C-alpha positions in Angstrom: 7.1 34.5 -10.2 7.4 35.3 -13.9 10.1 32.6 -14.3 7.7 29.9 -13.0 5.7 27.8 -15.4 3.1 25.4 -14.0 1.7 22.7 -16.2 -0.9 20.1 -15.6 -1.9 16.8 -17.1 -5.5 15.6 -17.1 -5.3 13.7 -13.8 -6.4 16.6 -11.5 -6.5 20.0 -13.1 -8.6 21.6 -10.2 -5.7 21.0 -7.8 -3.2 22.5 -10.3 -5.5 25.5 -10.7 -5.7 26.0 -6.9 -1.9 25.8 -6.6 -1.6 28.4 -9.3 -4.1 30.6 -7.6 -2.1 30.4 -4.4 1.1 31.2 -6.2 -0.4 34.0 -8.2 0.6 32.6 -11.6 -1.6 31.3 -14.5 -1.9 27.6 -15.2 -0.1 27.2 -18.6 -2.0 25.3 -21.2 -1.1 21.8 -22.5 -2.5 20.1 -25.5 -3.0 16.4 -24.9 -4.6 14.2 -27.6 -4.4 10.7 -29.0 -3.2 9.6 -32.4 -5.2 7.1 -34.4 -2.9 4.3 -33.2 -3.7 5.1 -29.6 -0.4 6.8 -28.8 -0.5 10.0 -26.7 0.5 13.4 -28.1 1.6 16.1 -25.7 2.5 19.7 -26.6 3.3 22.4 -24.1 1.6 25.7 -25.0 4.0 27.9 -23.0 7.6 29.1 -23.5 9.7 27.1 -21.1 13.2 28.2 -22.2 15.4 28.9 -19.1 12.4 28.9 -16.9 11.5 26.9 -13.7 8.9 24.4 -14.8 6.5 22.4 -12.5 4.4 19.6 -13.8 1.5 18.7 -11.6 0.1 15.2 -12.0 -1.0 12.8 -9.3 -0.9 9.2 -10.3 -4.6 8.2 -10.0 -6.7 5.9 -12.1 -6.3 5.4 -15.0 -2.8 5.3 -13.4 -0.8 4.2 -16.4 -2.5 6.8 -18.7 -1.6 9.6 -16.3 1.9 8.3 -15.8 2.5 8.3 -19.5 1.2 11.9 -19.7 3.5 12.9 -17.0 6.5 11.3 -18.7 5.7 13.0 -22.0 5.3 16.4 -20.3 8.6 16.1 -18.4 10.4 15.1 -21.6 8.8 18.0 -23.5 9.8 20.5 -20.8 13.4 19.3 -20.9 13.4 19.4 -24.7 12.1 23.0 -24.5 15.3 24.0 -22.6 13.7 24.5 -19.2 16.3 25.5 -16.5 14.8 23.1 -14.0 11.9 20.6 -14.3 10.1 19.5 -11.1 7.6 16.6 -11.2 4.8 17.6 -8.7 3.2 14.2 -7.8 0.7 14.7 -4.9 -0.1 11.0 -5.0 2.7 8.6 -6.0 0.7 5.4 -6.7 3.6 3.0 -7.0 5.0 3.7 -3.5 3.2 0.5 -2.4 5.6 -1.5 -4.6 8.6 -0.8 -2.4 10.2 -4.3 -1.9 10.4 -7.7 -3.4 8.0 -9.7 -1.3 7.3 -12.5 -3.8 9.3 -14.3 -6.5 9.9 -12.8 -9.9 8.2 -9.4 -9.3 9.3 -5.9 -10.2 10.0 -3.3 -7.5 7.7 -0.9 -9.5 8.3 2.1 -7.1 12.0 2.1 -8.1 11.3 1.5 -11.7 8.8 4.4 -12.0 11.3 6.7 -10.1 13.9 5.8 -12.8 11.5 6.5 -15.6 10.7 9.9 -14.1 14.3 11.0 -13.9 15.1 9.5 -17.4 12.2 11.5 -18.8 13.6 14.8 -17.5 12.6 15.4 -13.8 15.4 17.3 -12.0 13.4 17.2 -8.7 10.3 15.5 -7.3 7.7 17.1 -5.0 5.3 14.7 -3.5 3.2 14.0 -0.4 2.9 11.2 2.1 4.6 8.3 0.4 3.1 5.0 1.5 6.6 3.6 2.2 9.2 6.2 3.2 12.1 4.2 1.7 10.7 5.0 -1.8 12.3 8.4 -1.2 15.6 6.7 -1.7 14.6 5.2 -5.0 15.2 8.6 -6.7 18.6 9.8 -7.9 17.3 13.4 -7.9 16.2 15.5 -4.9 12.8 14.7 -3.4 10.8 17.1 -1.3 8.3 14.9 0.8 5.4 16.9 2.2 3.0 15.8 4.9 -0.7 16.6 5.4 -1.0 15.6 9.1 -0.9 19.2 10.2 -3.8 20.0 7.8 -5.8 17.0 9.0 -5.1 17.8 12.6 -6.5 21.3 12.1 -9.8 19.8 11.1 -10.2 18.3 14.6 -8.8 21.2 16.7 -11.2 23.1 18.9 -13.5 20.0 19.3 -14.3 18.2 22.5 -11.7 15.4 22.3 -12.2 13.9 25.7 -12.1 10.1 25.8 -10.7 10.1 22.2 -7.8 8.0 20.9 -6.0 8.2 17.5 -5.8 4.7 15.9 -3.5 3.6 13.1 -4.8 0.6 11.1 -1.3 -1.0 11.2 2.0 -0.7 13.2 3.8 0.5 10.1 1.9 3.8 10.2 2.1 4.1 14.0 4.9 6.6 13.9 2.9 9.1 11.8 -0.2 8.4 13.9 1.9 9.1 17.0 2.9 12.5 15.6 -0.7 13.2 14.6 -1.9 12.3 18.1 0.7 14.6 19.7 -0.6 17.5 17.6 -4.0 16.9 19.2 -2.8 15.9 22.7 -4.3 12.5 22.4 -3.1 8.9 23.1 -2.5 6.5 20.2 -3.2 2.9 19.4 -2.5 0.7 16.4 -3.9 -2.4 14.7 -1.9 -5.6 14.2 -2.6 -6.1 10.5 -1.8 -8.9 8.1 -2.6 -8.4 4.4 -4.1 -11.4 2.8 -4.7 -9.9 -0.7 -4.9 -6.6 -2.4 -8.4 -5.8 -1.0 -8.5 -8.1 2.1 -6.6 -7.8 5.4 -6.9 -9.3 8.8 -6.5 -7.3 12.0 -6.1 -9.8 14.9 -5.5 -7.3 17.7 -5.3 -3.6 18.6 -2.3 -2.5 20.6 -3.3 0.2 23.0 -6.3 1.2 25.1 -9.4 1.9 23.0 -12.1 0.4 25.1 -15.1 2.7 25.3 -13.3 5.6 23.6 -14.1 7.6 20.5 -11.6 7.0 17.7 -9.9 9.1 15.1 -8.6 6.5 12.6 -5.6 7.9 10.6 -4.3 6.3 7.4 -2.1 7.5 4.6 -4.3 6.1 1.8 -7.7 4.5 1.5 -8.4 2.5 -1.7 -11.0 -0.2 -1.2 -11.4 0.5 2.5 -10.7 -3.1 3.5 -8.2 -2.2 6.2 -10.5 0.5 7.7 -13.6 -1.8 7.8 -11.6 -4.5 9.4 -10.3 -2.1 12.0 -13.8 -0.6 12.6 -15.1 -4.1 13.4 -12.3 -4.6 15.9 -13.1 -1.2 17.5 -16.8 -2.1 17.8 -15.7 -5.2 19.7 -14.0 -2.8 22.2 -17.2 -0.8 22.7 -15.9 2.1 20.7 -19.0 4.4 20.2 -17.9 6.2 17.0 -14.9 6.7 14.7 -13.9 9.6 12.5 -11.8 8.5 9.5 -8.9 10.7 8.3 -6.5 10.1 5.4 -4.3 12.0 3.0 -5.0 10.1 -0.2 -8.8 9.3 -0.5 -8.9 7.1 -3.6 -12.1 5.4 -2.5 -12.0 2.7 -5.2 -14.5 -0.1 -5.7 -17.1 -0.3 -2.9 -15.2 2.0 -0.5 -17.7 4.8 -0.6 -20.7 2.5 0.1 -18.8 0.6 2.8 -17.8 3.7 4.7 -21.0 5.7 4.3 -23.1 2.8 5.6 -20.9 1.6 8.5 -22.7 2.5 11.7 -19.5 3.4 13.6 -18.3 6.1 11.1 -19.1 9.6 12.2 -17.3 11.4 9.4 -14.6 11.0 6.8 -12.0 13.7 6.1 -9.4 13.6 3.4 -7.3 16.0 1.2 -7.4 16.9 -2.5 -4.2 15.2 -3.5 -6.6 13.1 -5.7 -9.9 14.0 -7.2 -12.7 13.4 -4.6 -15.6 11.1 -5.5 -18.6 12.9 -7.0 -21.3 10.9 -5.2 -20.3 11.7 -1.6 -21.5 15.1 -0.5 -20.8 14.4 3.2 -17.1 13.9 2.6 -14.9 16.6 4.0 -12.0 17.6 1.7 -9.1 19.7 3.1 -7.0 21.4 0.4 -3.3 20.9 0.3 -2.9 23.4 -2.6 -1.6 26.2 -0.4 1.1 23.8 1.0 2.2 22.8 -2.4 2.2 26.4 -3.5 4.4 27.4 -0.6 6.8 24.5 -1.3 7.0 25.5 -5.0 7.7 29.1 -4.0 10.5 28.0 -1.6 12.0 25.6 -4.2 12.0 28.5 -6.7 13.6 30.9 -4.2 16.2 28.4 -2.9 14.6 28.3 0.6 14.1 25.5 3.1 11.2 23.1 2.6 11.8 21.1 5.8 11.2 24.2 8.0 7.6 24.0 6.9 7.2 21.0 9.1 9.2 21.7 12.2 7.4 19.8 15.0 4.8 18.4 12.6 6.5 15.8 10.3 8.5 13.2 12.2 11.1 13.1 9.3 11.8 16.9 9.7 12.6 19.3 12.4 14.1 18.6 15.9 13.5 15.2 17.5 10.3 14.9 19.5 9.6 12.6 22.5 7.5 9.6 21.6 4.1 9.0 23.1 3.5 5.5 24.5 0.7 3.3 23.1 -2.5 3.9 25.1 
């Protein structure tokens, strides 16, 4: 592992430190400061020449600040003659901007992918892209990890009788189906229409949820609008309780208050792809650092990443039979 250099911006250093602990390598220092004209200055404090460099930086608020830090670190590593530079982006914020669904807008997911490769990324390592087609925006290899196995582990060993996995929308139903299969549960999904950035309408639930406990699975929770709308629909179906599970727990705006105070919510579990909120001690956070460390180790050694997810991730491994709704 002496040829590995792991660097981190300011977005989520605790995650980068945990990844390094799992790898058995130190987190290399980076100096980040600001000039008087507000421009960022980045200097890598480790020799990168002919070494395998990994830059850990989730794109979390302030997103543009952290994106610029990442671009500067990638460019600095390439300029320091690194043999390979991998952008490790546990949360790729611009994955939501994956199509042109209004006039005169930018497909920002593709634009940011182009910026990362232009800055010097030879490879991208990320987790649970909001839209899988964003994978194709990159002209360099992308290793796309999933946390559904880690989230499923949280619920294993419990009494899951009369429990159903519920996806907030049909677009996430495939992942919810795979998650449900890991727990041996049926699956249902909401029929969702997004009205604005923080408001959605769920007009129906496809699948049998009446009188059953729910495990609501989503890839990302920002303001919590979709989840609250779904919970209200579940309450109409006499659902007694709902556990909430997501990979990227951003919990922006009033999300923490809305979820903590909702009478149907029994618990919320997320991962540490993004920094957890400081004012939510009841939140359960599962670490994905060992998974990222194993992926980095395999990339460095030229080994398979997809074999990590045989039978877990629907985009990897042998085809699995699909569970019907209900």
